[in-house]
C-alpha positions in Angstrom: -10.5 26.0 1.7 -7.8 26.8 -1.0 -5.6 28.6 1.5 -5.9 25.8 3.9 -4.9 23.2 1.3 -1.9 25.2 0.2 -0.8 25.6 3.8 -1.1 21.9 4.4 0.8 21.1 1.2 3.6 23.2 2.6 3.5 21.2 5.8 3.6 18.0 3.7 6.7 19.2 1.9 8.5 20.0 5.1 7.6 16.6 6.7 8.5 14.8 3.5 12.0 16.4 3.5 12.5 15.6 7.2 11.5 12.0 6.7 13.5 11.6 3.5 16.6 12.8 5.3 16.0 10.4 8.2 15.5 7.4 5.9 18.5 8.4 3.8 20.7 8.5 6.9 19.4 5.1 8.1 20.3 3.5 4.8 23.6 5.3 4.7 24.6 3.8 8.0 24.1 0.2 6.6 27.6 -1.4 6.3 27.4 -1.8 2.5 29.7 -0.2 -0.1 28.2 0.0 -3.5 31.5 0.9 -5.1 33.2 -2.1 -3.5 30.5 -4.4 -4.8 30.8 -2.9 -8.3 34.6 -3.1 -8.4 34.7 -6.8 -7.5 34.3 -7.7 -11.1 37.7 -6.2 -11.8 39.5 -8.2 -9.2 40.7 -10.9 -11.6 41.8 -8.3 -14.1 43.9 -6.4 -11.6 44.9 -9.5 -9.7 48.6 -8.7 -9.7 48.1 -4.9 -9.7 46.5 -3.9 -6.4 47.3 -0.2 -7.0 45.2 -0.2 -10.2 42.4 -2.1 -8.4 42.4 0.6 -5.7 42.5 3.4 -8.2 39.5 1.8 -10.0 37.7 1.6 -6.6 38.4 5.2 -5.8 37.2 6.2 -9.3 33.9 4.4 -8.8 33.5 6.0 -5.3 33.8 9.4 -6.9 31.5 8.5 -9.8 28.8 7.4 -7.4 29.4 10.4 -5.1 30.5 8.2 -2.2 33.5 10.3 -1.6 31.2 13.1 -0.4 29.8 13.8 3.1 26.5 12.0 3.7 24.5 15.2 3.9 26.0 16.4 0.6 25.0 13.0 -0.9 21.5 13.5 0.4 21.2 16.9 -1.2 22.5 15.4 -4.4 20.0 12.6 -4.2 17.2 15.3 -3.7 18.7 17.3 -6.6 19.7 20.5 -4.8 23.5 20.2 -5.2 25.4 18.8 -8.1 27.3 15.5 -7.9 30.4 15.3 -10.1 29.4 18.6 -11.7 25.9 17.5 -12.7 22.5 18.1 -11.1 20.7 14.8 -10.6 18.2 13.6 -8.1 14.5 13.7 -7.5 13.9 17.4 -8.3 15.6 16.8 -11.7 13.5 13.8 -12.6 16.3 11.4 -11.9 15.0 8.8 -9.5 18.2 6.7 -9.4 19.5 3.6 -11.0 18.9 0.0 -10.0 22.1 -1.9 -10.1 20.4 -5.2 -9.5 18.0 -4.9 -12.5 20.3 -2.7 -14.6 17.6 -0.2 -15.3 16.5 3.3 -14.2 14.4 3.0 -11.0 11.5 5.0 -12.5 11.2 2.4 -15.3 11.4 -0.4 -12.9 8.6 0.9 -10.7 6.0 1.7 -13.3 4.4 -1.7 -13.7 4.7 -2.9 -10.0 3.2 0.5 -8.8 0.3 0.1 -11.3 -0.4 -3.5 -10.0 -0.1 -2.5 -6.3 -2.4 0.5 -6.7 -4.9 -1.6 -8.7 -5.3 -4.5 -6.3 -5.5 -2.1 -3.3 -8.2 0.1 -4.8 -10.2 -3.0 -6.0 -9.9 -4.6 -2.5 -10.9 -1.3 -0.8 -14.0 -0.8 -3.0 -15.2 -4.3 -2.5 -14.5 -4.2 1.3 -16.3 -0.9 1.8 -19.2 -2.1 -0.3 -19.6 -5.0 2.3 -18.6 -3.4 5.6 -20.6 -0.2 5.4 -24.1 -1.9 5.0 -23.0 -4.8 7.3 -22.0 -2.4 10.1 -25.2 -0.4 9.7 -27.2 -3.6 9.8 -25.5 -4.8 13.0 -26.0 -1.4 14.7 -29.7 -1.3 13.8 -30.2 -4.9 15.0 -27.9 -4.7 18.0 -28.2 -7.6 20.4 -30.0 -9.9 17.9 -28.9 -13.3 16.8 -27.6 -12.1 13.5 -25.6 -9.3 15.1 -24.1 -11.8 17.6 -23.1 -14.2 14.8 -21.6 -11.4 12.7 -19.7 -10.0 15.6 -18.3 -13.4 16.4 -17.2 -13.9 12.8 -15.6 -10.5 12.7 -13.6 -11.2 15.9 -12.3 -14.4 14.4 -11.4 -12.7 11.0 -9.8 -9.8 12.8 -7.6 -12.1 14.9 -6.2 -14.3 12.0 -2.9 -13.0 10.6 -2.8 -12.2 6.9 -0.4 -14.9 6.0 -2.5 -17.5 7.8 -5.6 -16.3 6.0 -3.8 -16.5 2.7 -2.8 -20.1 3.4 -6.3 -21.0 4.4 -7.8 -19.5 1.2 -5.2 -21.2 -1.0 -6.2 -24.5 0.6 -9.9 -23.8 0.3 -10.2 -22.1 -3.1 -7.1 -23.3 -5.0 -6.9 -26.9 -3.8 -10.2 -28.2 -2.4 -12.4 -26.3 -4.9 -10.2 -27.4 -7.8 -10.4 -31.1 -6.6 -14.2 -30.8 -6.1 -14.7 -29.4 -9.6 -12.5 -32.1 -11.1 -14.4 -34.8 -9.2 -17.7 -33.5 -10.5 -16.8 -32.7 -14.1 -13.6 -34.6 -14.8 -12.0 -31.3 -15.8 -8.8 -30.0 -14.2 -9.5 -26.3 -14.1 -7.2 -23.8 -12.5 -10.0 -21.7 -11.0 -7.8 -19.6 -8.6 -4.1 -19.5 -9.6 -1.8 -19.1 -6.5 1.2 -17.6 -8.1 2.2 -15.3 -10.9 0.6 -12.5 -12.9 -0.3 -14.2 -16.1 -0.7 -17.6 -17.8 2.8 -19.1 -18.4 3.8 -18.8 -22.0 0.9 -16.5 -22.9 1.2 -13.4 -25.0 -2.3 -11.8 -24.7 -3.0 -8.3 -25.7 -5.7 -5.8 -24.8 -8.8 -6.9 -22.9 -7.7 -10.6 -23.0 -4.5 -9.6 -21.2 -6.5 -7.7 -18.6 -8.8 -10.6 -18.0 -5.9 -13.0 -17.6 -4.3 -10.6 -15.0 -7.6 -10.4 -13.2 -7.8 -14.1 -13.1 -4.4 -14.3 -11.3 -5.2 -11.4 -9.0 -8.6 -12.7 -7.9 -7.3 -14.8 -5.0 -5.0 -12.2 -3.6 -7.8 -9.6 -3.8 -10.2 -12.0 -2.0 -7.7 -12.5 0.8 -7.0 -8.8 1.2 -10.8 -8.0 1.2 -11.7 -10.7 3.7 -8.8 -9.8 5.9 -10.0 -6.3 6.3 -13.7 -7.0 6.9 -13.5 -7.8 10.6 -12.0 -4.6 12.0 -13.9 -2.3 9.6 -17.3 -3.9 10.3 -16.9 -3.6 14.0 -15.8 0.1 13.8 -18.8 1.0 11.6 -21.1 -0.8 14.0 -19.6 1.0 17.0 -19.9 4.5 15.3 -23.4 3.9 14.2 -24.5 2.5 17.6 -23.1 5.7 19.2 -24.8 7.9 16.6 -28.2 6.2 17.1 -28.1 6.9 20.8 -27.8 10.7 20.2 -30.5 13.1 21.3 -31.0 14.4 17.8 -31.9 10.8 16.6 -34.5 10.4 19.3 -35.9 13.8 18.3 -36.1 12.7 14.6 -37.9 9.6 15.6 -40.3 11.5 17.8 -41.1 13.7 14.8 -42.3 10.7 13.0 -39.6 10.4 10.4 -39.3 7.1 8.6 -36.6 4.8 10.1 -34.6 4.7 6.8 -34.4 8.5 6.9 -33.4 8.5 10.5 -30.6 5.9 9.9 -29.2 6.9 6.6 -29.7 10.6 6.7 -29.3 11.6 10.3 -27.4 8.9 12.1 -25.1 8.0 9.2 -24.0 11.6 8.8 -23.0 11.8 12.5 -21.2 8.5 12.3 -19.2 9.5 9.3 -16.5 11.6 11.1 -14.8 8.7 13.0 -15.4 6.4 10.1 -13.6 8.7 7.6 -10.5 8.6 9.8 -10.6 4.8 9.9 -11.4 4.3 6.2 -8.6 6.4 4.9 -6.1 5.2 7.5 -7.2 1.6 6.7 -6.8 2.2 3.0 -3.2 3.4 3.6 -2.5 0.4 5.8 -3.7 -1.9 3.1 -0.8 -0.6 0.9 1.7 -1.8 3.5 -0.2 -5.0 4.2 -0.1 -5.9 0.5 3.7 -6.3 0.7 3.1 -9.7 2.4 0.3 -10.6 0.0 2.3 -9.8 -3.1 5.2 -12.0 -1.8 2.9 -14.9 -0.9 1.2 -14.9 -4.3 4.2 -13.9 -6.4 2.6 -10.7 -7.7 4.7 -8.2 -9.6 3.9 -5.4 -7.2 5.7 -2.9 -5.0 5.8 -5.3 -2.1 7.7 -8.0 -4.0 10.0 -5.5 -5.5 10.6 -3.9 -2.1 11.6 -7.2 -0.4 13.7 -8.3 -3.4 15.6 -4.9 -3.5 16.2 -5.1 0.3 17.7 -8.6 -0.1 19.9 -7.4 -3.0 20.9 -4.2 -1.1 19.5 -2.2 -4.0 18.9 0.9 -1.8 18.1 3.3 -4.6 15.0 1.2 -5.3 14.2 0.8 -1.6 14.4 4.5 -0.9 12.1 5.4 -3.7 9.5 2.8 -2.6 9.7 4.2 0.9 9.1 7.7 -0.4 6.1 6.4 -2.3 4.6 5.1 1.0 5.5 8.4 2.8 3.7 10.5 0.2 0.7 8.2 0.4 0.5 8.6 4.2 1.0 12.4 4.1 -1.5 13.0 1.4 -3.9 10.6 3.1 -3.9 12.8 6.3 -4.7 15.8 4.2 -7.6 14.0 2.5 -8.9 13.0 6.0 -9.1 16.7 7.1 -10.7 17.8 3.9 -13.2 15.0 4.1 -14.2 16.1 7.6 -15.4 19.4 6.2 -17.3 17.7 3.4 -19.0 15.2 5.8 -19.8 17.7 8.5 -20.1 21.5 7.7 -19.6 22.2 11.4 -16.0 21.2 11.0 -14.0 24.1 9.5 -10.9 23.4 7.4 -10.1 27.0 6.3 -7.9 28.0 9.1 
């Protein structure tokens, strides 16, 4: 197992370098000159001295490494070759500088990354806690009225785009529910805030700050969870239905084993292989899907930062966020293969 993991990590590194080069080349081809944008502030100073303005522009190009070949700039961004006599880049712990926010990128990403990882993990745990037993229930009661109702509901949920679902839940939980509570109690309570990360003007600390953030994250997490229930429930149901039709399950029932043992010990184990692929792939897709949710609800996450940096042409930030999603995807594939071996000993992962 250890040898296999090391080999796969080597593959991950190679693929990471290839993808990072391709993405760097893509952003390098965008017609935007960072030095030209930075030198514009000197235009009034050197209004009547165009040669000094041009000299300042060339100086900035050299300082930013833009006078180098694009492949040399890439190697400098990675940290393999020096830029202006200094080693910088990812391998040196230098993740770039955000010209829009006037801060090092690594400082800029710390809080948004924490928020994005938090809401995705919470949404995944809740969704799995619902879809797994629901899918098993539908498979064991296949063809019944409750199964038909759940399948109809999952098709509807699966078909609704995320942004439409977000609008519907804002209307239901943030508007109608608030109006209903006000009509019953006379109190105007903001039960589900629709934008932001904390109460305006608040300066909470410790557990009070966490509770306040959870209050503002509640509606986005609900939308992300509900939006992922449809496809996941149907997939678990399909895998369990196939597993329950296997010869070994009929044999287990013929031996007189209790139905719970047959379903949760024998059938569930056989259904896990395709489900593992879906669960981890689905978890990775939630990260990309949360980009839209974060922008709709104004959350300080990777999605909002990504869109804002793209609009501001702050490509140092954009590239690092892209690398974050690449690493998540590559490590996710490795986790899938390892999980196969854990779920089913017949699958060998040591070659």
